[in-house]
N, C-alpha and C positions, 0 to 999 in steps of 0.2 A: 504494500500500500504506500509506504513512504517513497519507494522508487517511482511510482506513478506520479505522486504529488510533486516530488522534487523535479521530475522531468518537466512538468507544467511550469513550476517556478522558474527553472533555468531558461526555458524557452521564452517566458514573459520578460525576464530580465535581459535576455539577448535581443529580443525585438525592441525593447525600450532603449538599450544601449546603442543600437544601430542608429537610432534617432536622437542620440545624445540626451536621453531622458531617463537614464538608469536611476532607480530610486536610491536615496541616501542609505548607506548601510551602517547600521549600528554595530557595536562590537560583536554581537551574536547573530548578525544577519539582518536582512531587510524585513521590517515589520510587515505582516500580511496586509494591513490596512493601507500602508503606503504603496505597496506593490499593486494592489487592486485599484486604488485611486489613480495612480500613474497610468495603469493599463487603460482604464476607462477614459481618462482625460486625453492621453496622447495617441492611443491606438484606436479606440472606439470613436473618440471625438473627431479624429482626422479620417474616419471611415476606412482605416486600414484593417480593422477587425470588426466583425459583426457583433452587435450587442448581445445576441443570444449566446455567442461563444464566451463572452465575458461572464455571462450569468452562470455558465458551467463552473467557472473558477469559484464563484461564491458557493455553489452547491458542493463542490469537491472539498472546499475548506470546511464547510459545515459538517459534512459526513465524516471527514477526518477528525475534526474536533470531537464529535460525538463518539467516534470509535476510540479515540485516545482516552476517553473517560470511562467507557463501559462496554466496548465491543470486543468481539473475537473475530479474527481474520480467518474465515473459512474460505475454501476455494470458490464457492458460489458468491460470497461477498466480494472477493478480489476481482472476479470476472465481471461482476456488476459495476464495480468501481472503475475498472479499465474501460468498459463500454461507455460509461458516463464521461470519462476523460478523453476518449478517442477523438471526438470531433474537435475539441479544443487543441489537443496536441497536433492534429493534422492541420488545423487552421494556422496555428503558430509556426509550424514547420514550413508551410507554404509561404507565409509572410517573411520569415527569416531568410529563406532561400531567395525570394524575389528581391529583398532589400539588401542582401549581403554585398558589401562593396568588393570590387575586383582589385587585386593587388598586383 
């Protein structure tokens, strides 16, 4: 579950960084609220990412937070979580590939 969520986080940060909008990092990492705010402001606001895809991040975070408090990672749960994340991961990968500068 963490690998799925961290994949999403790193892709969001990469997409923001390409546009010079990487969220400020605290010593323990970027706060989720900052990451989501920056994603919605700079990626959704500039129509680089669909709002429905950004909504998936909110749901992923909520499910992960709930799991961290009281859930058990069964195979069915992980498969459901991956299917939930898949459209966002694919959308972010497409965005990052399209926006990646050439060296």
